[in-house]
C-alpha positions in Angstrom: -4.4 -13.1 -68.7 -1.9 -10.6 -67.4 -1.2 -7.6 -69.6 2.4 -6.7 -70.7 2.4 -3.3 -68.7 1.3 -5.4 -65.7 4.3 -7.9 -66.2 6.7 -5.0 -66.4 5.4 -3.5 -63.2 5.5 -6.8 -61.4 9.2 -7.6 -62.5 10.4 -4.2 -61.7 9.2 -4.5 -58.1 10.2 -8.2 -57.8 13.6 -7.6 -59.0 13.9 -4.1 -57.9 15.2 -2.8 -61.3 14.1 -0.8 -64.2 17.1 -2.1 -66.2 17.0 -3.9 -69.3 20.1 -6.0 -70.1 20.6 -5.8 -73.6 22.2 -9.1 -75.0 24.5 -8.3 -77.9 27.1 -11.3 -78.5 30.4 -10.6 -80.2 32.2 -13.8 -80.2 35.7 -11.8 -80.2 34.8 -10.3 -76.7 33.4 -13.3 -75.1 36.3 -14.8 -73.0 35.3 -18.5 -73.4 38.0 -20.4 -75.2 36.4 -23.9 -76.1 33.2 -24.7 -78.1 31.7 -23.3 -81.1 29.6 -20.1 -81.4 26.5 -21.6 -79.8 28.3 -23.1 -76.8 30.3 -19.8 -76.3 27.3 -17.6 -76.3 25.0 -19.7 -74.6 27.7 -20.6 -71.8 28.3 -16.7 -71.6 25.0 -15.5 -70.8 24.0 -18.6 -68.8 26.8 -18.0 -66.5 26.0 -14.1 -66.2 22.2 -14.7 -65.5 23.3 -17.4 -62.9 25.5 -14.9 -61.1 22.7 -12.3 -61.4 20.4 -14.7 -59.7 22.9 -15.8 -57.2 23.7 -12.3 -56.0 19.9 -11.6 -56.1 20.4 -8.8 -58.9 18.2 -9.8 -61.7 17.5 -6.9 -64.1 14.0 -5.8 -65.1 14.1 -7.3 -68.3 16.5 -8.8 -71.0 16.6 -7.6 -74.6 18.5 -10.3 -77.0 19.2 -8.5 -80.2 18.3 -10.9 -83.1 21.0 -9.5 -85.3 23.9 -10.3 -83.0 22.9 -13.8 -82.7 21.7 -14.6 -86.4 25.3 -13.4 -87.6 26.6 -16.7 -86.4 24.0 -18.6 -88.4 22.3 -21.6 -87.0 24.8 -21.7 -84.0 23.9 -18.4 -83.1 20.0 -19.0 -83.5 20.2 -22.1 -81.4 22.1 -20.0 -78.8 19.5 -17.5 -78.9 16.9 -20.1 -78.3 19.0 -21.3 -75.2 19.0 -17.9 -73.9 15.6 -17.1 -74.1 14.8 -20.3 -72.5 17.3 -19.7 -69.6 15.8 -16.2 -69.1 12.2 -17.5 -69.0 13.2 -20.1 -66.5 14.1 -17.1 -64.2 10.9 -15.3 -65.1 12.6 -12.5 -66.6 10.7 -10.5 -69.2 12.1 -11.3 -72.7 12.2 -8.5 -75.1 13.2 -9.7 -78.6 14.9 -6.8 -80.3 13.9 -8.0 -84.0 12.8 -4.6 -85.5 10.1 -6.3 -87.7 7.9 -4.9 -89.9 6.3 -5.7 -93.4 3.3 -6.1 -95.3 0.2 -7.6 -93.3 0.7 -11.3 -94.1 4.6 -11.1 -93.7 4.2 -9.5 -90.3 1.5 -12.0 -89.3 4.3 -14.6 -90.0 7.0 -12.6 -88.0 4.4 -12.3 -85.1 4.1 -16.1 -85.0 7.9 -16.4 -85.1 8.7 -14.1 -82.3 5.8 -15.1 -79.9 5.3 -18.7 -81.3 8.9 -20.3 -81.9 11.0 -17.8 -79.8 8.5 -17.7 -77.0 9.7 -13.9 -76.3 7.4 -11.8 -74.2 7.7 -8.7 -76.4 9.0 -7.4 -79.8 10.5 -4.2 -81.2 8.8 -3.5 -84.7 9.2 -0.6 -87.5 6.3 1.8 -88.2 7.4 2.8 -91.4 5.1 0.7 -93.5 1.7 1.9 -91.6 -1.0 0.2 -89.9 -1.5 -2.8 -91.9 2.2 -3.7 -91.0 1.9 -3.2 -87.1 -1.6 -4.5 -86.9 -0.8 -8.2 -86.8 1.6 -7.6 -83.8 -1.0 -5.5 -82.0 -3.7 -8.2 -82.6 -1.4 -10.7 -81.2 -0.6 -8.8 -78.2 -4.2 -8.1 -77.5 -5.0 -11.7 -77.7 -2.2 -12.8 -75.6 -1.0 -10.1 -73.2 2.3 -9.7 -75.4 4.4 -6.6 -75.6 5.0 -4.6 -78.8 7.5 -1.6 -79.0 7.3 0.8 -82.1 10.4 2.4 -83.0 9.3 6.1 -82.2 12.7 8.2 -81.7 15.6 6.2 -81.8 19.2 6.7 -80.3 21.4 6.4 -83.3 22.9 9.5 -85.0 21.0 8.9 -88.4 17.6 9.0 -86.7 17.5 13.0 -87.5 17.4 12.0 -91.1 13.8 11.2 -91.2 12.5 11.1 -87.7 13.2 14.9 -87.2 11.6 16.0 -90.5 8.8 18.6 -90.1 5.4 17.5 -91.1 2.0 19.2 -91.2 2.0 22.4 -88.8 5.9 22.0 -88.5 5.5 19.1 -86.0 8.2 16.5 -86.0 7.7 13.4 -87.7 8.4 11.4 -84.4 5.6 13.1 -82.7 3.2 12.0 -85.6 4.3 8.6 -84.9 3.8 8.9 -81.2 0.1 10.0 -82.1 0.0 7.0 -84.2 1.2 4.7 -81.4 -1.5 6.0 -79.0 -4.1 5.4 -81.9 -3.1 2.0 -82.3 -2.8 1.0 -78.8 -6.3 2.4 -78.0 -7.6 -1.3 -77.3 -4.2 -2.8 -76.6 -4.5 -2.2 -72.8 -0.9 -1.1 -72.2 0.8 -3.7 -74.6 1.9 -1.1 -76.9 4.9 0.7 -76.1 7.6 2.7 -77.8 11.3 2.9 -78.2 12.5 6.4 -77.4 16.3 6.8 -77.1 18.1 8.4 -74.2 20.5 10.6 -76.1 18.3 13.6 -76.6 16.7 14.2 -73.0 14.4 17.1 -74.0 12.7 14.9 -76.9 12.4 12.0 -74.2 10.5 14.3 -71.9 8.4 15.7 -74.8 7.5 12.3 -75.9 6.9 10.9 -72.5 4.8 13.8 -71.5 2.7 13.2 -74.6 2.1 9.6 -73.7 1.2 10.5 -70.0 -2.2 11.9 -71.3 -3.0 8.6 -73.1 -5.9 6.4 -72.1 -3.5 3.2 -71.7 0.0 3.4 -70.4 2.5 3.2 -73.0 5.7 1.4 -71.8 8.8 3.0 -73.0 11.9 1.0 -74.1 15.0 3.5 -73.6 18.2 2.7 -75.4 21.2 4.9 -75.4 22.5 4.6 -71.8 26.1 3.6 -71.3 28.2 3.4 -74.3 26.1 5.9 -76.2 26.8 8.6 -73.5 23.5 8.9 -71.6 23.3 8.8 -67.8 20.6 6.7 -66.1 19.8 9.2 -63.7 19.2 11.9 -66.2 16.8 9.6 -68.0 14.8 9.1 -64.7 14.8 12.7 -64.1 13.3 13.4 -67.6 10.7 10.4 -67.0 9.6 11.9 -63.5 8.4 15.1 -65.3 5.2 13.4 -66.5 5.3 9.3 -65.8 2.8 8.5 -63.3 4.2 4.8 -63.0 8.0 4.5 -63.9 7.9 0.8 -63.3 6.6 0.0 -66.8 9.7 1.7 -68.4 12.9 -0.2 -69.2 16.3 1.7 -69.4 18.5 -0.4 -71.8 22.1 -0.8 -71.3 24.1 -3.5 -73.5 27.8 -3.3 -74.0 28.4 -1.7 -70.5 26.7 -4.8 -69.0 27.9 -7.4 -71.4 31.6 -6.7 -71.5 31.8 -5.1 -68.0 34.9 -7.0 -67.5 36.9 -5.4 -70.1 36.5 -2.2 -68.2 36.9 -3.3 -64.7 40.2 -5.3 -65.8 39.1 -8.9 -64.4 38.6 -12.4 -65.8 35.4 -12.9 -63.7 33.1 -11.8 -66.6 29.9 -12.9 -64.9 30.8 -11.0 -61.6 31.7 -7.8 -63.6 28.3 -7.9 -65.3 26.5 -8.2 -61.8 28.7 -5.6 -60.5 27.9 -3.1 -63.5 24.1 -4.0 -63.0 24.1 -3.1 -59.5 26.0 0.4 -60.7 23.3 0.9 -63.1 20.2 0.1 -60.7 21.9 2.6 -58.1 22.0 5.1 -60.8 18.5 4.7 -61.7 17.8 5.2 -58.0 14.2 3.9 -57.7 14.7 0.9 -55.4 
């Protein structure tokens, strides 16, 4: 069985990319006039992935955001299934950004939904409810080589409300969460990762340095590049301070890739996304 960190490394080398393409559909920004929400969303991302494949410019992973699809009801959810199936056909790692987390039995049901029904390769989860809420996801990952990303230090402005709070010994809460992630991942063989935003590079470097000392690799999913202001090259520089193997990490960009045609002033939305992805790969500068 291939472990998640191994799958990430293989995809990064195969596609020559650490970029994670965040899929955040907004109907008003999808320039397809005909069809319902399902047809527009599935068609939009299908054409973009076709163009990426044709240009030999596939990302290192895709990250559909569950909420952006679910807002359109069953049409959006059917589109999500179509997009996940299309990505899997191209052997792209699929990270379902669902941010799940509940009491044990509920988390177990969510894990079966994410990995069984949606056929995702990895999922994002929240740690707030503690070990029994994350355990079902970790157990599933250990049995099936799936990835689990725990929210650690997020990129949104409100993250500081709780994540920066000092706890025992003046240590900030996000570092306590990082310690728990290492503890929970002791037997996960590199399947347990962390979501660490790019909007504070010092904190990113600090957390990554901590993870570099762990027994197993801790893959990082790093949002905040592009529309949120962080630069990919700066993220790579921060990672290089401690990372032994950057190929297990993913640098996410969503709006900048989804709707690149708006910035580029073209009707060729698929070509614009490929162009933006090439630019992101160049900024990352590892391949």
